[in-house]
C-alpha positions as CSV (number, residue, x, y, z in Angstrom):
1,M,101.6,93.0,79.6
2,F,98.8,93.0,82.1
3,I,95.4,91.6,80.9
4,D,92.5,91.9,83.2
5,E,89.6,90.9,81.0
6,A,89.0,88.2,78.5
7,K,85.9,86.2,76.6
8,I,86.6,82.6,76.1
9,H,84.3,79.6,74.6
10,V,84.1,76.5,76.7
11,A,82.5,73.1,75.7
12,G,82.3,69.9,77.4
13,G,82.9,66.7,75.5
14,G,80.1,65.1,73.7
15,G,79.0,61.6,75.0
16,G,79.9,58.5,72.8
17,N,77.1,56.6,71.3
18,G,75.7,53.4,72.6
19,C,76.3,50.3,70.4
20,V,73.9,48.0,69.0
21,A,75.7,44.4,68.8
22,F,74.7,40.6,69.3
23,R,77.1,38.1,70.7
24,R,77.2,35.4,68.3
25,E,79.8,32.5,69.4
26,K,80.1,28.9,68.8
27,Y,79.0,26.9,71.9
28,V,77.6,30.2,73.5
29,P,73.9,29.6,73.7
30,R,71.6,32.7,74.2
31,G,74.1,35.3,73.1
32,G,71.7,37.9,73.1
33,P,72.3,41.6,72.8
34,S,76.0,42.8,73.9
35,G,76.3,46.6,72.7
36,G,78.1,48.5,75.2
37,D,77.4,51.9,76.3
38,G,79.5,55.3,75.2
39,G,81.8,56.9,77.5
40,R,81.0,60.1,79.2
41,G,82.3,63.4,77.9
42,G,84.8,65.4,79.7
43,D,84.3,68.3,81.7
44,V,85.8,72.0,81.4
45,T,86.8,73.0,84.8
46,L,88.2,76.5,85.7
47,E,91.1,76.3,88.7
48,S,92.6,79.3,90.4
49,S,96.3,79.2,90.6
50,E,98.4,81.6,92.8
51,H,101.2,81.4,90.1
52,L,99.2,83.5,87.5
53,N,98.6,87.0,87.7
54,T,97.4,88.1,84.2
55,L,94.6,86.6,81.8
56,L,97.4,87.2,79.0
57,K,97.2,83.4,77.7
58,F,93.3,84.1,77.0
59,Q,94.2,86.5,74.3
60,Y,96.1,83.6,72.4
61,V,93.8,80.7,73.1
62,R,90.0,81.6,73.5
63,E,88.4,78.4,72.9
64,F,88.5,75.2,75.3
65,R,87.0,71.8,74.7
66,A,87.3,68.9,76.5
67,D,87.4,65.4,75.1
68,R,84.5,63.5,73.8
69,G,83.5,59.9,75.3
70,R,84.4,57.0,73.0
71,H,81.5,55.1,71.5
72,G,80.3,51.8,72.9
73,E,81.5,48.3,71.4
74,G,80.2,44.8,71.1
75,S,80.8,41.9,73.8
76,N,79.5,44.7,76.4
77,R,82.5,46.9,76.2
78,H,81.9,50.4,76.9
79,G,83.3,53.3,75.5
80,R,86.1,55.1,77.4
81,D,85.2,58.6,79.3
82,G,86.8,61.7,77.6
83,E,89.3,63.4,79.5
84,D,88.5,66.3,81.7
85,L,90.0,69.7,80.9
86,V,91.3,71.9,83.6
87,V,91.9,75.5,82.7
88,T,93.8,77.6,85.2
89,V,93.1,81.2,86.0
90,P,94.7,83.6,88.5
91,V,93.3,84.1,91.8
92,G,91.1,87.1,91.7
93,T,89.2,86.2,88.6
94,V,85.6,86.7,88.6
95,V,83.7,84.5,85.9
96,Y,80.3,85.6,84.1
97,D,78.3,84.2,81.8
98,A,79.0,86.6,78.6
99,V,75.3,86.4,77.4
100,A,73.2,86.8,80.6
101,G,75.9,88.7,82.6
102,E,75.2,86.5,85.5
103,K,78.2,86.0,87.9
104,L,79.0,82.4,88.2
105,C,82.2,82.3,90.2
106,D,84.6,84.4,92.2
107,F,88.0,82.8,92.6
108,E,89.4,84.3,96.2
109,A,91.8,81.8,97.1
110,A,94.1,79.5,95.1
111,G,92.8,76.0,94.6
112,Q,89.3,76.8,94.0
113,R,87.4,75.0,91.3
114,F,84.3,75.8,89.0
115,L,82.7,73.4,86.7
116,A,82.2,75.8,83.6
117,A,81.2,73.2,81.0
118,Q,79.8,69.8,81.7
119,G,80.2,66.8,79.5
120,G,77.6,65.0,77.9
121,R,76.5,61.7,79.0
122,G,77.4,58.6,77.0
123,G,74.4,57.0,75.4
124,R,73.1,53.5,76.2
125,G,74.0,50.3,74.2
126,N,71.2,47.9,73.2
127,A,72.0,45.2,76.1
128,R,70.3,48.0,78.2
129,F,67.2,47.7,76.5
130,A,66.8,43.9,76.9
131,T,63.8,42.6,78.9
132,S,61.9,39.3,79.0
133,S,59.5,40.3,76.6
134,H,61.9,42.1,74.2
135,Q,65.0,39.8,74.2
136,A,66.8,41.2,70.8
137,P,66.6,45.1,70.9
138,R,68.1,46.7,68.0
139,K,67.9,50.2,69.3
140,A,70.9,52.2,71.2
141,E,70.8,55.9,72.4
142,P,73.2,58.4,70.7
143,G,75.6,60.3,73.2
144,A,74.3,63.8,74.7
145,A,76.1,67.0,73.5
146,G,78.4,68.5,76.3
147,V,77.4,72.0,77.7
148,E,78.6,75.0,75.4
149,R,78.7,78.6,77.0
150,D,80.7,81.8,76.2
151,L,82.2,83.1,79.5
152,K,83.6,86.5,80.5
153,L,86.5,86.7,82.9
154,E,87.3,89.6,84.8
155,L,90.6,90.1,86.7
156,K,90.7,92.0,90.3
157,L,93.8,92.1,92.2
158,L,93.8,90.6,95.5
159,A,96.4,93.0,97.7
160,D,96.3,94.2,101.1
161,V,97.0,97.9,100.3
162,G,96.2,100.1,97.4
163,L,98.2,103.3,96.3
164,V,95.4,105.6,95.0
165,G,96.0,109.5,94.0
166,F,96.4,111.8,90.9
167,P,99.2,110.7,88.2
168,N,102.5,111.3,88.8
169,V,102.4,111.8,92.6
170,G,105.1,108.9,93.3
171,K,103.0,105.9,93.6
172,S,105.4,104.0,91.6
173,T,108.4,105.0,93.1
174,L,106.9,104.4,96.6
175,I,106.1,100.7,95.8
176,S,109.7,100.6,94.1
177,R,111.3,101.6,97.1
178,L,109.2,99.6,99.6
179,S,109.2,96.3,97.3
180,A,111.3,94.4,94.6
181,A,108.5,95.5,92.1
182,R,110.0,97.7,89.3
183,P,107.1,99.5,87.6
184,R,107.9,102.1,85.0
185,I,108.9,105.4,86.5
186,A,109.0,109.0,84.3
187,D,108.1,112.4,84.7
188,Y,104.6,112.4,83.0
189,P,101.3,111.7,83.8
190,F,99.9,108.4,83.4
191,T,103.4,106.6,83.3
192,T,101.6,103.7,85.0
193,L,99.2,101.9,82.5
194,E,98.5,98.9,84.2
195,P,98.4,97.8,88.1
196,C,101.8,96.5,89.6
197,L,101.9,94.2,92.7
198,G,104.6,94.2,95.4
199,V,105.3,92.5,98.8
200,V,106.7,94.8,101.3
201,G,108.3,93.0,103.9
202,L,108.8,94.2,107.4
203,D,110.7,91.3,108.6
204,R,110.7,87.3,108.1
205,E,107.4,87.1,109.8
206,R,105.2,90.3,108.5
207,S,104.7,91.2,105.2
208,F,101.8,92.6,103.1
209,V,100.9,93.0,99.2
210,M,100.8,96.5,97.8
211,A,99.0,97.6,94.7
212,D,100.0,100.3,92.5
213,I,96.9,101.5,90.9
214,P,97.2,103.8,87.7
215,G,96.4,107.4,88.4
216,L,92.9,108.9,88.6
217,I,91.7,112.4,87.6
218,A,88.4,114.2,88.0
219,G,85.8,112.2,86.2
220,A,87.4,108.9,86.4
221,H,84.4,107.2,87.5
222,L,82.8,108.3,84.0
223,G,85.6,106.9,82.0
224,R,88.1,109.9,81.8
225,G,91.8,109.4,82.0
226,L,92.2,105.4,82.5
227,G,88.6,105.6,83.8
228,T,86.9,102.6,85.6
229,R,89.1,100.0,84.0
230,F,91.6,100.1,87.0
231,L,89.1,101.7,89.7
232,K,87.5,98.0,90.2
233,H,91.0,97.0,91.5
234,V,90.5,98.9,94.5
235,E,87.6,97.1,95.6
236,R,89.7,93.9,96.9
237,T,92.1,96.1,98.8
238,R,91.7,96.3,102.8
239,L,93.4,99.7,103.1
240,L,94.2,102.8,100.7
241,L,97.4,105.0,100.9
242,H,96.1,108.1,99.4
243,L,99.4,110.0,98.0
244,I,99.1,113.8,97.6
245,D,102.0,115.6,95.7
246,M,103.9,118.1,97.9
247,A,106.1,119.1,95.0
248,E,106.3,123.1,94.9
249,H,106.4,123.0,91.1
250,S,103.4,120.8,90.8
251,G,101.1,123.9,91.0
252,R,98.5,121.7,92.7
253,D,96.0,122.6,95.7
254,P,96.7,119.4,97.8
255,V,93.3,119.8,99.7
256,D,91.5,120.1,96.4
257,D,93.3,117.0,95.1
258,Y,92.1,115.0,98.3
259,Q,88.5,116.0,97.8
260,I,88.5,115.0,94.0
261,I,90.0,111.7,94.7
262,L,87.7,111.0,97.4
263,N,84.8,112.0,95.1
264,E,85.8,110.0,92.4
265,L,85.9,106.8,94.9
266,A,82.3,107.7,96.2
267,S,81.1,108.0,92.9
268,F,82.4,104.8,91.7
269,S,81.4,102.7,94.7
270,P,80.2,103.6,98.3
271,L,82.2,100.6,99.5
272,V,85.7,101.6,98.3
273,A,84.9,105.4,99.9
274,S,84.2,103.7,103.0
275,K,87.4,101.8,103.2
276,P,90.2,102.7,105.5
277,M,92.8,105.2,104.4
278,L,96.2,106.8,105.3
279,L,96.9,110.0,104.0
280,V,100.3,110.3,102.7
281,A,102.3,113.7,101.6
282,S,104.8,112.5,98.9
283,R,107.9,114.4,97.5
284,I,108.4,116.7,100.6
285,D,112.2,116.8,99.6
286,A,110.7,119.3,96.5
287,A,108.1,121.1,98.7
288,G,110.3,124.2,98.6
289,E,109.2,126.6,101.4
290,G,106.5,124.1,102.2
291,D,103.4,126.5,101.7
292,Q,101.4,123.5,100.6
293,L,102.6,121.0,103.2
294,V,101.6,123.7,105.7
295,A,98.1,123.8,104.4
296,L,97.4,120.2,104.2
297,R,98.8,119.8,107.6
298,E,96.4,122.3,108.9
299,F,93.6,120.6,107.2
300,C,94.3,117.2,108.6
301,R,94.7,118.5,112.0
302,G,91.5,120.1,112.1
303,R,89.6,116.9,110.7
304,G,91.7,114.6,113.0
305,L,93.3,112.9,110.1
306,P,97.0,111.4,110.7
307,L,99.4,112.5,107.9
308,Y,102.5,110.7,106.9
309,E,105.1,112.9,105.2
310,I,107.7,110.8,103.1
311,S,110.3,111.3,100.5
312,C,111.2,108.4,98.1
313,V,114.4,110.1,97.1
314,T,115.8,110.6,100.9
315,G,114.0,107.8,102.5
316,E,112.5,110.1,104.8
317,G,109.2,108.9,106.6
318,L,109.2,105.3,104.6
319,E,109.8,103.1,107.8
320,E,107.2,105.3,109.6
321,L,104.6,104.7,106.9
322,T,105.4,101.0,106.6
323,R,105.0,100.3,110.2
324,A,101.9,102.3,110.1
325,T,100.5,100.4,107.3
326,W,101.2,97.2,109.1
327,A,99.7,98.4,112.3
328,R,96.3,99.6,110.6
329,L,96.1,96.2,108.7
330,E,96.2,94.1,111.8
331,Q,93.1,96.2,113.0
332,I,91.3,95.4,109.7
333,P,90.1,91.7,109.4
334,R,90.3,89.4,106.4
335,P,86.8,89.1,105.0
336,S,85.5,85.6,104.4
337,P,84.9,84.6,100.7
338,R,81.0,84.8,101.5
339,E,81.3,88.2,103.4
340,A,83.4,89.7,100.5
341,A,81.1,88.6,98.0
342,A,77.9,90.0,99.8
343,L,79.7,93.4,100.4
344,L,80.7,93.5,96.7
345,H,77.6,92.6,95.3
346,P,75.1,93.4,97.7
347,S,72.0,92.8,95.3
348,E,73.0,89.4,94.8
349,P,71.9,86.1,96.8
């Protein structure tokens, strides 16, 4: 099951209380105050991991509390610090404050860490308050409470190539032919209900990640169909492959389909609409007399758009498409984390 949103509650551990104690031992003059400090509460830290690809575990466990610090004791014994709690999240997770809506962290690489909730400091024992004029203090500090907050986690897939198009145009079949991914494939719209990632390898040295995004329809940016729930995953891709169905029985106008999808991408985000795109005519084996294919060829020729014609049934054009995709990716630099954040959220500092 693919889960791309979750809400969790995190709480740092409370600090231990300081101790009020006096050293009273035989043959030990001037024992004085000996209350130790309380231990620091543990922190809750989020860490990105490449071994996770969904937020599924947060559907079952939503509250994360770090260990509290232990109380101080006599003989100047300080309490033990609470253990920190590290919670792993998938690479591509964006963390928001659930109340204020403020973006707190964007995990774009494995091993990144974010302090989600700091533990409370330990209270000081009475030994800390001894002075030359007040040699027997009887006060100690309580430990401070740890930080608590509600967080919203949102996962955006990190893929090099995203497949977009109307439902049932062959996106899932294409990714299954080019990679080891095995998405659900059936002859009805919205078979794909969740994004699917696959690694496409040209050879031992060259490979890229492809994402099969659930189909779009007119009005998707307004929430129609599967709506904007999965459009956000297109934001992180460097290149889009726009698949258009050439099957004769589809009864669709390929040029209209092309324009509708472009309008949906532009309405959702100007950044997505400006991404490099390769136009792909799929299912050419079912094109019949090819009137739709001829119309699309003429449309692309008039606008100087390269068109790649493929058939996942016969394998025609798949190698050419794969090599063209790699060649185009080599021309697109990978943005740094700071540049990517600025592009995705231009209004944020």
